[in-house]
C-alpha positions as CSV (number, residue, x, y, z in Angstrom):
1,M,10.4,-35.5,68.8
2,A,9.5,-32.1,67.4
3,P,6.8,-30.2,69.4
4,P,3.3,-30.2,67.9
5,P,2.4,-27.2,65.6
6,S,0.2,-25.7,68.3
7,T,3.2,-25.5,70.6
8,R,5.4,-24.0,67.9
9,K,2.8,-21.4,67.1
10,M,2.4,-20.4,70.8
11,T,6.2,-20.1,71.2
12,T,6.4,-17.8,68.1
13,F,3.5,-15.8,69.4
14,L,5.1,-15.3,72.8
15,R,8.4,-14.3,71.3
16,A,6.7,-11.8,69.0
17,I,4.9,-10.2,71.9
18,T,8.1,-10.0,73.9
19,S,10.0,-8.4,71.0
20,R,7.4,-5.6,70.8
21,F,8.4,-4.4,74.2
22,T,12.1,-4.6,73.8
23,T,14.5,-2.4,71.8
24,P,17.7,-3.2,70.1
25,S,20.6,-3.4,72.6
26,A,22.8,-0.4,72.6
27,S,26.6,-0.5,72.9
28,S,29.2,2.2,72.4
29,S,30.4,0.5,69.2
30,D,27.0,0.6,67.6
31,L,25.5,3.9,68.9
32,T,27.0,7.3,69.4
33,S,25.8,10.0,71.7
34,L,27.9,12.7,70.2
35,R,24.9,14.7,69.1
36,S,24.6,18.1,70.7
37,D,21.0,17.4,71.7
38,G,21.9,14.3,73.6
39,L,20.2,11.9,71.3
40,L,21.8,8.8,69.8
41,T,22.9,8.2,66.2
42,A,22.4,4.6,65.1
43,K,25.4,3.4,63.1
44,T,23.7,0.3,61.8
45,P,20.1,-0.5,60.6
46,A,19.6,-3.0,63.5
47,R,20.3,-0.3,66.1
48,L,17.7,2.0,64.6
49,F,14.7,-0.3,64.2
50,P,14.2,-4.0,65.1
51,T,14.7,-6.5,62.3
52,T,12.4,-9.4,61.7
53,T,13.7,-12.9,62.4
54,A,12.1,-16.2,61.7
55,E,12.6,-17.2,65.3
56,V,10.5,-14.4,66.6
57,D,8.2,-13.5,63.6
58,G,7.8,-16.9,61.9
59,E,8.9,-18.2,58.6
60,D,6.6,-15.8,56.7
61,C,9.0,-12.9,57.2
62,L,11.6,-14.7,55.1
63,H,9.4,-14.9,52.0
64,D,8.0,-12.3,49.6
65,C,4.3,-12.4,48.8
66,E,3.4,-15.4,46.6
67,S,0.0,-14.1,45.6
68,C,1.2,-10.8,44.3
69,S,-0.3,-10.1,40.9
70,T,1.2,-6.6,40.5
71,H,4.5,-6.3,38.8
72,L,7.0,-3.6,38.0
73,P,7.7,-3.0,34.3
74,R,9.6,-5.8,32.6
75,K,12.8,-3.7,32.0
76,W,12.8,-2.2,35.5
77,D,16.3,-1.2,36.4
78,I,17.5,0.6,39.6
79,D,20.7,0.9,41.6
80,E,21.1,-2.2,43.6
81,D,24.8,-1.7,44.5
82,D,24.9,1.4,46.7
83,K,24.8,1.1,50.5
84,L,21.6,2.8,51.5
85,Y,21.7,3.2,55.2
86,G,22.7,6.5,56.8
87,N,23.0,8.5,53.5
88,I,20.0,10.8,54.0
89,K,20.0,14.3,55.2
90,G,18.5,14.7,58.7
91,W,15.2,16.6,58.9
92,Q,13.3,18.0,61.8
93,R,9.8,18.6,60.4
94,H,7.9,17.7,57.3
95,L,5.4,19.8,55.5
96,L,3.0,18.2,53.0
97,V,1.0,20.5,50.8
98,A,-2.3,19.4,49.3
99,T,-2.3,20.0,45.5
100,G,-4.5,17.1,44.2
101,K,-1.8,16.3,41.7
102,T,0.6,13.3,41.4
103,D,3.3,15.1,39.4
104,W,4.8,18.6,39.5
105,V,7.5,20.7,38.0
106,R,11.1,19.5,38.7
107,D,11.5,21.6,41.8
108,V,8.1,22.1,43.5
109,E,9.2,25.4,44.9
110,D,9.1,26.6,41.2
111,E,5.3,25.9,41.0
112,K,4.2,29.5,40.3
113,G,1.7,30.9,42.7
114,S,1.8,27.9,44.9
115,V,2.2,27.4,48.7
116,M,5.3,25.4,47.9
117,E,6.8,28.5,46.1
118,A,5.9,30.6,49.1
119,V,7.6,28.1,51.5
120,G,10.7,28.3,49.4
121,K,10.7,32.1,49.6
122,A,10.2,32.1,53.3
123,A,12.9,29.6,54.0
124,S,14.9,32.1,56.2
125,A,12.0,32.2,58.6
126,V,12.3,28.4,59.4
127,Q,13.7,27.7,62.8
128,G,14.6,24.5,64.7
129,G,16.3,22.6,61.9
130,R,15.6,21.4,58.4
131,L,12.1,21.6,57.1
132,M,11.3,18.9,54.4
133,L,8.8,20.2,51.9
134,S,6.6,17.9,49.8
135,A,3.9,18.6,47.4
136,S,1.2,15.8,47.6
137,N,-1.8,14.4,45.9
138,I,-3.9,15.1,49.0
139,P,-7.2,16.5,47.6
140,L,-7.7,20.2,47.5
141,P,-10.2,21.7,50.0
142,D,-13.9,21.8,49.3
143,G,-13.6,19.1,46.7
144,R,-12.1,21.5,44.2
145,E,-10.7,19.7,41.1
146,V,-7.2,20.1,39.7
147,S,-8.6,21.5,36.5
148,D,-10.9,24.3,37.7
149,E,-13.4,25.7,35.2
150,D,-13.0,29.3,36.4
151,G,-9.7,29.5,34.7
152,M,-7.8,30.5,37.8
153,G,-5.9,27.2,38.1
154,I,-5.1,25.4,41.3
155,Y,-2.5,27.9,42.4
156,G,-2.9,31.6,43.1
157,P,-2.8,34.3,45.8
158,E,-6.4,33.6,46.9
159,R,-6.3,29.8,46.4
160,R,-6.5,28.1,49.8
161,T,-5.2,24.7,50.5
162,S,-4.4,22.4,53.4
163,V,-1.0,21.4,54.8
164,L,0.0,18.5,57.0
165,V,2.6,19.2,59.6
166,L,4.7,16.2,60.7
167,P,5.7,14.9,63.2
168,A,2.9,17.0,64.9
169,W,0.3,15.0,63.1
170,K,-1.8,18.1,62.5
171,W,-3.6,19.6,59.5
172,V,-3.7,23.3,58.9
173,D,-6.6,24.4,56.6
174,G,-7.2,27.5,54.6
175,V,-3.5,28.3,53.8
176,R,-2.8,30.8,51.0
177,P,0.6,31.7,49.7
178,G,0.5,34.9,51.6
179,D,-0.2,33.1,54.8
180,V,3.0,31.0,54.6
181,E,5.4,33.2,56.6
182,G,2.8,33.4,59.4
183,L,2.3,29.6,59.2
184,I,6.0,29.0,59.6
185,K,6.4,31.4,62.5
186,G,3.2,30.5,64.3
187,V,2.8,26.8,63.6
188,V,5.8,25.1,62.1
189,N,8.4,26.7,64.3
190,T,6.4,25.9,67.4
191,A,5.5,22.3,66.5
192,P,7.5,19.3,67.8
193,T,10.5,18.0,65.8
194,N,11.7,14.6,64.9
195,T,14.1,14.8,67.9
196,S,11.9,16.4,70.5
197,S,10.1,14.7,73.4
198,L,6.8,12.9,73.0
199,V,5.6,13.8,76.4
200,A,4.8,17.5,76.5
201,V,1.5,18.5,75.0
202,R,0.5,22.1,74.7
203,T,-2.7,23.3,76.3
204,N,-4.0,24.4,73.0
205,G,-3.8,20.9,71.6
206,I,-0.6,20.9,69.5
207,P,2.3,18.9,70.8
208,N,5.3,20.9,71.8
209,G,9.0,19.9,72.2
210,A,10.3,19.3,75.7
211,T,13.6,19.3,77.4
212,N,15.1,16.1,76.2
213,G,17.9,14.0,77.7
214,T,19.4,10.6,77.1
215,A,20.9,8.4,79.7
216,S,24.0,6.4,79.0
217,N,22.0,3.3,78.3
218,G,20.0,5.0,75.5
219,D,16.8,5.5,77.5
220,T,15.3,9.0,77.1
221,H,13.6,11.2,79.7
222,S,11.9,14.5,79.3
223,E,10.4,17.4,81.2
224,P,7.4,19.2,79.8
225,D,8.1,22.7,78.5
226,T,5.5,24.9,80.1
227,S,7.1,28.2,79.2
228,S,6.3,28.2,75.4
229,P,3.9,30.8,74.1
230,P,0.5,29.7,72.8
231,L,0.1,28.8,69.2
232,T,-0.7,31.7,66.9
233,L,-2.7,30.9,63.8
234,P,-2.8,33.5,61.1
235,P,-6.3,34.8,60.4
236,G,-8.4,32.4,58.2
237,L,-6.4,29.3,59.1
238,S,-7.7,26.5,61.3
239,L,-6.1,23.5,62.9
240,R,-7.4,19.9,63.2
241,P,-5.8,16.5,64.0
242,C,-4.8,13.9,61.4
243,T,-7.1,11.0,62.0
244,H,-4.9,8.3,60.5
245,K,-2.8,6.0,62.7
246,Y,-0.2,5.4,60.0
247,L,1.0,7.3,57.0
248,I,2.7,5.9,53.9
249,L,4.3,8.4,51.6
250,L,5.3,7.3,48.1
251,C,7.4,9.4,45.7
252,S,5.5,9.7,42.4
253,Q,7.3,12.6,40.7
254,A,7.8,11.4,37.1
255,T,9.3,14.7,36.1
256,R,12.3,13.8,38.3
257,D,12.4,10.1,37.3
258,A,9.9,8.1,35.3
259,R,10.5,5.2,37.6
260,C,8.9,7.1,40.5
261,G,5.8,7.8,38.4
262,Q,5.6,4.2,37.3
263,S,6.2,2.5,40.7
264,A,4.0,4.6,43.0
265,P,0.6,3.6,41.6
266,L,1.7,-0.1,41.5
267,I,2.9,-0.1,45.1
268,R,-0.2,1.7,46.3
269,R,-2.4,-0.9,44.6
270,E,-0.6,-3.7,46.3
271,L,-0.6,-2.0,49.7
272,E,-4.4,-1.5,49.3
273,R,-4.9,-5.2,48.5
274,H,-3.3,-6.1,51.9
275,L,-4.8,-3.3,53.9
276,R,-8.4,-3.8,52.9
277,P,-8.9,-7.2,54.6
278,L,-7.6,-5.6,57.8
279,N,-10.0,-2.7,57.5
280,L,-7.0,-0.4,57.5
281,Y,-7.1,1.1,54.1
282,R,-8.2,4.7,53.9
283,D,-8.6,6.4,50.5
284,L,-8.0,10.1,49.9
285,H,-11.5,11.1,51.1
286,D,-11.8,8.7,54.0
287,S,-11.5,10.4,57.3
288,R,-12.5,7.5,59.6
289,P,-10.3,7.4,62.7
290,G,-7.3,5.0,62.5
291,G,-6.1,3.1,59.5
292,V,-3.4,3.9,56.9
293,G,-3.3,7.0,54.7
294,I,-1.3,6.5,51.5
295,Y,-0.2,9.7,49.8
296,F,1.9,10.4,46.7
297,I,4.6,13.1,47.3
298,S,7.2,15.0,45.3
299,H,10.9,14.1,45.1
300,V,12.6,13.1,48.3
301,G,16.0,12.2,46.9
302,G,17.4,8.9,45.8
303,H,15.1,8.3,42.8
304,K,17.6,5.8,41.5
305,Y,16.5,3.6,44.4
306,S,12.8,3.7,43.4
307,A,10.3,3.0,44.9
308,N,10.9,5.3,47.9
309,M,8.6,4.9,50.8
310,M,8.4,6.9,54.0
311,I,6.3,5.3,56.8
312,Y,5.2,7.5,59.7
313,R,3.8,5.7,62.7
314,R,1.8,7.5,65.2
315,A,3.0,7.1,68.8
316,E,0.7,5.8,71.4
317,G,0.3,6.6,75.1
318,H,-1.5,8.8,77.5
319,E,0.6,11.9,77.1
320,I,2.0,11.0,73.7
321,D,1.0,12.8,70.5
322,G,2.5,12.9,67.0
323,A,4.6,10.6,65.0
324,G,6.9,8.4,67.1
325,Q,8.8,6.9,64.2
326,C,9.5,7.4,60.5
327,I,10.9,4.4,58.7
328,W,12.3,5.4,55.3
329,L,12.6,2.5,52.8
330,A,13.8,2.3,49.2
331,R,14.0,-0.4,46.4
332,V,10.4,-1.4,47.4
333,R,8.7,-3.8,45.0
334,P,5.1,-4.9,45.0
335,E,6.0,-8.3,46.4
336,D,7.5,-6.6,49.4
337,C,4.2,-5.0,50.4
338,E,2.6,-7.8,52.3
339,N,5.4,-8.0,54.8
340,I,5.8,-4.2,54.9
341,V,2.2,-4.0,56.1
342,R,2.5,-6.9,58.4
343,Y,5.7,-6.1,60.1
344,T,6.9,-2.5,59.3
345,V,3.6,-0.6,59.3
346,L,1.9,-2.5,62.1
347,Q,5.0,-3.4,64.3
348,G,7.8,-1.0,63.4
349,K,10.1,-3.7,62.3
350,V,12.2,-3.8,59.1
351,V,12.2,-6.9,56.9
352,K,15.1,-6.2,54.6
353,P,17.3,-3.7,56.4
354,E,20.5,-4.0,54.4
355,R,18.7,-3.7,51.0
356,Q,15.9,-1.3,51.8
357,L,16.4,0.9,54.9
358,R,17.6,4.4,54.2
359,G,17.2,5.8,57.7
360,G,14.6,7.5,59.9
361,F,14.0,8.3,63.6
362,D,12.5,6.8,66.7
363,R,11.4,9.5,69.1
364,E,10.4,7.0,71.8
365,R,13.9,5.7,72.1
366,G,15.7,8.9,71.1
367,V,17.5,7.4,68.2
368,V,18.1,8.8,64.6
369,S,20.0,7.7,61.6
370,W,21.8,11.0,61.0
């Protein structure tokens, strides 16, 4: 005789709770520790992030959303054949620049007079690994509109904006193009990276990398770095924490590929529909603590796999600060959004790893995809 529904639900619940405190098993055939920093490179999606299973997560993880009323264009066509996992460039930090726009010139570093252009020119000042640069639709400071009436435009030497530094989970306000080199040297280069420890926290409030080591079983350990100099902010700049618990970044750059410009608003609409009942949706002007911030960003590569989605999940714990994970998905459709919210955003699990997972990192376990 089959167990009653209440018993089956309790069993599923207990398995789900247990799975949240376990990590994918590591073996020499699936993980390599050949990285010079002692971290592990996951060779398969399942070794980077947990995958949903019906046994642990229930039957819902096997089905797309049935109530989805948002659909991609009828003639939607993307690459469904390429193997996605492991084919992204590794990156150490991510800089999002507020522009208030959802589309940009083909290469955002060519936006004349912008902070993005200044970052491109100051690339030689970047230390500690690759800095990913994204323009974003994050609103401009002081409620300034994209089409300013003073004729100056949104870019210019005296135009200040805000930037979000990841994985530090920190905003820097008041940034002008002329401040960028100081921003890079004083903030970006001293901020934690995607492969640095989550434990050490600088006394001035911004997380700092720590000496990081990885045991043979894949567990990481760290010792706080107490010798780093204090953060130096260029004059006129200020630092504040990002209040969101999760960040979802969607490529919306139509000048690179029309499919990105078409899919991003549709995916955001469907995400919002599932986040609002959970009181997790945060619009562009909502600074309430917690919740999910959804931002449009410029080209991240792989537009033929649209929609591209990067999910940053803030780490939790006493001494932990900053993003603990980034889960980079592609080929996302509106009907995927319910389970992406339920399992990926809230639990850090991947529902369709073979079809959608491009890569990412898990700082808590010391594992990356590159």
